[in-house]
RODO-2510 file (C-alpha; in nm, 4 decimals, decimal comma):
residues 113
     n   res          X          Y          Z
     1     m     1,9105    20,0921    18,4876
     2     k     2,2695    19,9641    18,5212
     3     k     2,1997    19,8357    18,8716
     4     f     1,8919    19,6518    18,7434
     5     l     2,0946    19,4824    18,4664
     6     i     2,3629    19,3794    18,7131
     7     f     2,0919    19,2396    18,9407
     8     l     1,9563    19,0311    18,6508
     9     f     2,2998    18,8855    18,5848
    10     l     2,3450    18,7907    18,9462
    11     i     2,0166    18,6003    18,9306
    12     f     2,1279    18,4030    18,6242
    13     n     2,4882    18,3491    18,7360
    14     l     2,4448    17,9858    18,8392
    15     i     2,3130    17,8552    18,5058
    16     t     2,6238    17,8072    18,2872
    17     n     2,9881    17,8919    18,3477
    18     h     3,2804    17,8794    18,1035
    19     y     3,6222    17,8835    18,2666
    20     v     3,9592    18,0138    18,1517
    21     n     4,2750    18,0747    18,3560
    22     a     4,3045    18,4400    18,4490
    23     d     4,3924    18,6714    18,7350
    24     e     4,1267    18,9406    18,6984
    25     v     3,9170    19,0878    18,4213
    26     t     4,1027    19,3407    18,2076
    27     e     4,0115    19,5254    17,8891
    28     n     4,2513    19,3033    17,6937
    29     k     4,0904    18,9842    17,8270
    30     i     3,7420    19,1129    17,7453
    31     k     3,8433    19,1982    17,3895
    32     n     4,0109    18,8596    17,3308
    33     f     3,7784    18,6238    17,5168
    34     t     3,5890    18,3232    17,3764
    35     y     3,2149    18,3894    17,4012
    36     h     2,9240    18,1526    17,3427
    37     l     2,6474    18,3388    17,1601
    38     t     2,2934    18,2373    17,2460
    39     f     2,1501    18,3575    16,9157
    40     g     2,2551    18,1032    16,6541
    41     n     2,4335    17,8881    16,9131
    42     h     2,7847    17,9929    16,8033
    43     t     3,1120    18,0081    16,9934
    44     v     3,3512    18,2809    16,8796
    45     t     3,6893    18,4059    16,9954
    46     l     3,7220    18,7806    16,9625
    47     k     4,0461    18,9443    16,8557
    48     n     4,0762    19,3076    16,9597
    49     g     3,7031    19,3135    17,0312
    50     e     3,5830    19,1702    16,6979
    51     y     3,5137    18,8450    16,5167
    52     k     3,4453    18,8192    16,1466
    53     k     3,3642    18,5147    15,9369
    54     n     3,3513    18,5643    15,5603
    55     f     3,0783    18,4630    15,3164
    56     p     2,8977    18,2321    15,2593
    57     e     2,8499    18,1929    15,6379
    58     y     2,9082    18,5604    15,7130
    59     m     2,9030    18,6656    16,0763
    60     y     3,0317    18,9782    16,2455
    61     v     3,0491    19,0044    16,6244
    62     w     3,1766    19,3073    16,8150
    63     i     3,1881    19,4485    17,1642
    64     d     2,9356    19,7297    17,1768
    65     q     3,0106    19,8361    17,5353
    66     f     3,1607    19,6987    17,8531
    67     v     3,2206    19,8070    18,2089
    68     i     3,4718    19,6629    18,4563
    69     r     3,3594    19,6623    18,8200
    70     d     3,3514    19,4345    19,1236
    71     i     3,0009    19,2980    19,0683
    72     n     2,9867    19,0280    19,3352
    73     g     3,1727    19,2028    19,6198
    74     d     3,4796    18,9752    19,6285
    75     n     3,7259    19,2629    19,5661
    76     l     3,8187    19,1211    19,2224
    77     s     3,7363    19,2904    18,8939
    78     d     3,4420    19,1563    18,6921
    79     a     3,2772    19,2851    18,3737
    80     v     2,9409    19,3337    18,2073
    81     v     2,9787    19,3066    17,8290
    82     i     2,7304    19,3942    17,5539
    83     l     2,8040    19,2025    17,2330
    84     g     2,6593    19,2927    16,8941
    85     q     2,6079    19,0329    16,6217
    86     t     2,4947    19,0396    16,2600
    87     g     2,4786    18,7783    15,9881
    88     g     2,4841    19,0297    15,7048
    89     g     2,1080    19,0659    15,6708
    90     s     1,8845    19,3392    15,8014
    91     g     1,8857    19,2052    16,1589
    92     g     2,1247    19,2929    16,4350
    93     f     2,1291    19,1196    16,7720
    94     y     2,2685    19,2146    17,1105
    95     e     2,3587    18,9926    17,4020
    96     i     2,4562    19,0989    17,7505
    97     t     2,6936    18,8770    17,9435
    98     t     2,9089    18,8936    18,2546
    99     l     3,2685    18,7876    18,3037
   100     m     3,3317    18,7092    18,6673
   101     t     3,6632    18,6464    18,8412
   102     k     3,6593    18,3834    19,1113
   103     k     3,9963    18,3777    19,2880
   104     t     4,2232    18,3110    18,9868
   105     v     3,9653    18,1789    18,7400
   106     l     3,7693    18,3960    18,4977
   107     f     3,4353    18,2563    18,3892
   108     k     3,1561    18,3733    18,1635
   109     q     2,8040    18,3824    18,2932
   110     t     2,5027    18,2926    18,0836
   111     q     2,3968    18,5933    17,8832
   112     l     2,0676    18,7659    17,8379
   113     c     1,9550    18,8402    17,4831
***
């Protein structure tokens, strides 16, 4: 299943890239990265793996899981990240995204909801 998800991300990796200066993906960078969320079209910067906006526009975003691996075979660390999101109602949403290192630039790939 993990290999299938990674394959899906490699297919979608040319759609949209967001760049930030970085050496390689680390746990700290994953937990403090700026992510664009497809659901609701929001951009949030996580701090220690979480983002919270208070009422009346409540939103809570967290890192559900992540794995750091060399996904594209360039001998640099990359990551697959599962983000959770809720607006305080009964719905919860998950997005899967990749963070890829390309030489000394870290960029976020378009996510799959």
